[in-house]
C-alpha positions in Angstrom: -35.1 25.1 2.1 -36.9 27.7 4.2 -38.7 30.4 2.3 -38.7 33.9 3.7 -42.0 35.3 4.7 -42.5 39.0 5.6 -44.3 38.3 8.8 -43.0 34.7 9.5 -41.5 35.7 12.9 -44.7 37.3 14.2 -47.1 35.4 16.4 -50.7 36.0 15.4 -53.5 35.3 17.8 -57.1 34.1 17.1 -59.4 34.2 20.1 -61.4 31.4 18.6 -58.5 29.1 18.0 -57.1 29.9 21.5 -60.4 28.9 23.1 -60.5 25.6 21.2 -56.9 24.5 21.7 -55.6 26.3 24.8 -58.5 26.9 27.2 -56.5 24.9 29.7 -54.2 27.9 30.2 -56.8 29.8 32.2 -58.4 26.7 33.6 -55.1 25.8 35.3 -54.7 29.2 36.9 -56.1 28.4 40.4 -52.7 28.2 42.1 -51.4 31.5 40.9 -54.7 33.3 41.8 -54.3 31.8 45.3 -50.8 33.3 45.5 -52.3 36.7 44.4 -54.8 36.4 47.3 -56.8 39.4 46.0 -59.0 41.5 48.3 -62.2 43.2 47.1 -61.6 46.8 46.0 -58.0 46.3 45.0 -56.8 47.8 41.7 -55.1 45.0 39.7 -53.2 45.1 36.4 -53.4 41.9 34.4 -50.4 41.8 32.0 -51.1 39.6 28.9 -54.8 39.3 29.7 -55.6 37.4 26.5 -59.3 37.0 25.8 -60.1 38.1 29.3 -61.6 34.9 30.7 -59.4 35.0 33.8 -59.5 38.8 34.0 -63.3 38.6 34.2 -63.0 36.1 37.1 -60.8 38.6 39.0 -63.4 41.4 38.2 -66.1 39.2 39.6 -64.2 38.9 42.8 -64.8 42.6 43.4 -61.5 43.8 42.0 -60.9 46.9 39.8 -59.0 45.2 37.0 -57.3 46.6 34.0 -56.1 44.1 31.4 -53.5 44.8 28.7 -52.5 42.7 25.7 -50.7 43.2 22.4 -53.2 41.3 20.3 -56.0 43.3 18.7 -58.2 40.2 18.5 -57.8 39.3 22.2 -58.4 42.9 23.3 -61.6 43.1 21.3 -62.9 39.9 22.8 -62.0 41.0 26.3 -63.7 44.4 25.8 -66.8 42.5 24.7 -66.8 40.8 28.1 -67.2 44.3 29.6 -63.6 44.5 30.7 -61.3 47.5 30.8 -58.9 45.9 28.3 -56.3 48.0 26.5 -54.0 47.3 23.6 -50.5 47.6 25.0 -47.1 45.9 24.7 -46.1 44.2 27.9 -42.5 45.2 27.1 -43.5 48.9 27.1 -46.0 49.4 29.9 -46.9 53.0 30.3 -48.6 53.1 33.8 -47.5 55.1 36.8 -47.7 53.8 40.4 -51.5 53.2 40.5 -51.9 49.4 41.1 -52.1 47.4 44.3 -50.9 44.4 42.4 -49.7 43.3 39.0 -50.8 39.9 37.9 -49.9 37.7 34.9 -50.8 34.2 33.9 -49.1 32.3 31.0 -48.0 35.4 29.2 -44.6 36.7 30.3 -42.7 33.9 28.4 -43.9 35.7 25.2 -42.0 38.8 26.2 -38.3 38.1 25.8 -37.3 41.6 26.8 -37.8 40.6 30.5 -35.8 43.5 31.9 -38.2 46.0 30.2 -41.2 44.0 31.4 -40.1 44.0 35.0 -39.2 47.7 34.8 -42.7 48.6 33.6 -44.3 46.4 36.3 -42.2 48.1 39.0 -43.3 51.5 37.8 -47.0 50.5 37.7 -47.0 49.3 41.4 -47.8 51.4 44.4 -45.1 51.2 47.2 -45.3 47.7 48.7 -47.4 46.6 45.8 -47.5 42.9 44.9 -46.3 41.2 41.7 -47.7 37.7 41.2 -47.2 35.7 38.0 -47.0 32.3 36.5 -45.4 31.6 33.1 -43.1 29.1 31.3 -40.0 28.3 33.3 -36.7 26.5 32.6 -37.4 23.2 30.7 -40.8 24.2 29.5 -41.9 22.3 26.4 -38.3 21.1 26.0 -39.2 18.1 24.0 -41.3 20.1 21.6 -38.6 22.7 21.1 -36.0 20.0 20.5 -38.1 18.3 17.9 -38.8 21.6 16.0 -35.1 22.4 16.1 -34.3 19.0 14.6 -36.7 19.6 11.8 -35.4 23.1 11.3 -31.8 21.9 11.0 -32.9 19.1 8.6 -34.7 21.6 6.4 -32.4 24.6 6.7 -34.9 26.7 8.6 -34.6 29.6 11.1 -34.0 27.7 14.4 -35.0 30.8 16.4 -38.6 30.3 15.3 -38.6 27.0 17.2 -38.1 28.8 20.5 -39.1 32.4 20.7 -39.9 32.2 24.4 -38.3 33.4 27.7 -38.1 30.4 30.1 -35.9 31.4 33.0 -34.7 29.4 35.9 -35.9 30.5 39.3 -32.6 31.9 40.4 -32.2 33.9 37.2 -35.7 35.5 37.5 -35.2 36.2 41.2 -32.0 38.1 40.5 -33.8 40.1 37.8 -36.6 41.1 40.1 -34.1 42.0 42.9 -32.2 44.3 40.5 -35.5 46.2 40.1 -36.1 46.6 43.8 -38.4 43.7 44.4 -38.3 41.4 47.5 -39.1 37.9 46.3 -41.3 36.2 48.9 -41.5 32.9 47.1 -40.6 31.4 43.7 -41.1 27.9 42.4 -40.5 25.8 39.3 -43.6 23.5 38.9 -43.7 20.6 36.5 -47.1 20.5 35.0 -47.7 17.9 32.2 -50.9 19.0 30.3 -53.1 16.6 28.4 -53.9 18.2 25.0 -57.5 17.4 24.4 -57.3 18.5 20.7 -53.9 16.8 20.1 -50.4 18.1 19.4 -51.2 19.4 15.9 -53.6 22.0 17.2 -51.1 23.1 19.8 -48.2 23.4 17.3 -50.3 25.4 14.8 -51.7 27.7 17.5 -48.4 28.4 19.2 -45.7 27.9 16.6 -47.4 28.5 13.2 -44.6 30.9 12.2 -42.0 28.1 12.5 -43.9 25.9 10.0 -44.9 28.8 7.7 -41.3 29.5 6.9 -41.2 26.2 4.9 -43.8 27.4 2.4 -45.2 24.5 0.4 -43.3 22.1 2.7 -45.1 23.4 5.9 -47.4 20.4 6.2 -44.5 17.9 5.7 -42.5 19.7 8.4 -45.4 19.5 10.7 -45.9 15.8 10.1 -42.2 15.2 10.7 -42.2 17.1 13.9 -45.2 15.1 15.2 -43.5 11.8 14.3 -40.5 12.9 16.3 -42.6 13.8 19.3 -44.9 10.7 19.3 -42.6 8.4 21.3 -42.1 11.0 24.1 -45.5 12.7 24.3 -48.2 10.3 23.0 -49.4 7.4 25.0 -50.6 4.0 23.7 -54.2 5.3 23.4 -53.2 8.2 21.3 -53.4 10.9 24.0 -50.9 13.7 23.7 -49.3 15.4 26.8 -47.3 18.6 26.6 -44.2 18.8 28.8 -45.1 22.0 30.6 -43.0 23.5 33.4 -44.2 26.6 35.1 -42.4 29.3 37.0 -44.6 30.9 39.8 -43.5 34.0 41.7 -44.7 36.4 44.4 -42.7 39.5 45.0 -43.2 42.9 46.7 -42.1 46.2 45.4 -39.9 48.5 47.4 
């Protein structure tokens, strides 16, 4: 049976672990940056800036960039890169209309109060400002979520911990943006299988440690059972693991 933990629902971030197991997140951001099409001198807000690797690349393009993240560890590392990085919840952005564009990569799916996120983004943009983002879309890590749910049911766990994310379909997200006055110029669901260089265990423990932690002394057994379920679908004959990523990319213009 699952054992209650005071902070078992909270996702904790370690910049070091993220760099080891998830550096591909910023490495695969070329497409969404191209959609942003930044111009030197523009003031950009990066929502969910993480450890600031991609934010620093935007700064080095000649942009005036502000990064926000809800992780103390990430913000500290981003500030050490010389960035204007601020501790702030993406579901409670407090900016007025000061940005030419709002940008986000691989972060918005961690913010399930999507209406509040989009509302804050709309407030932060100047008239006709751009919103360009990429994050998990409908079907993202479906096999991984299904395997964790199966283990959760078997062990009597909290199934919500297997899928804390917001993975909308394009039409759903477009409707949300339009309700907040955005004109959606383009939106696409992009399948993107990602080879996990450090394997599936590192990915699971980085992104879903709270799910396994709820099982207390049985956490390692639950992890092993999840990996066994995933092996036929995501591991090839040479032992290489691939995550079943699907990304939603969007470009919209504020009214």
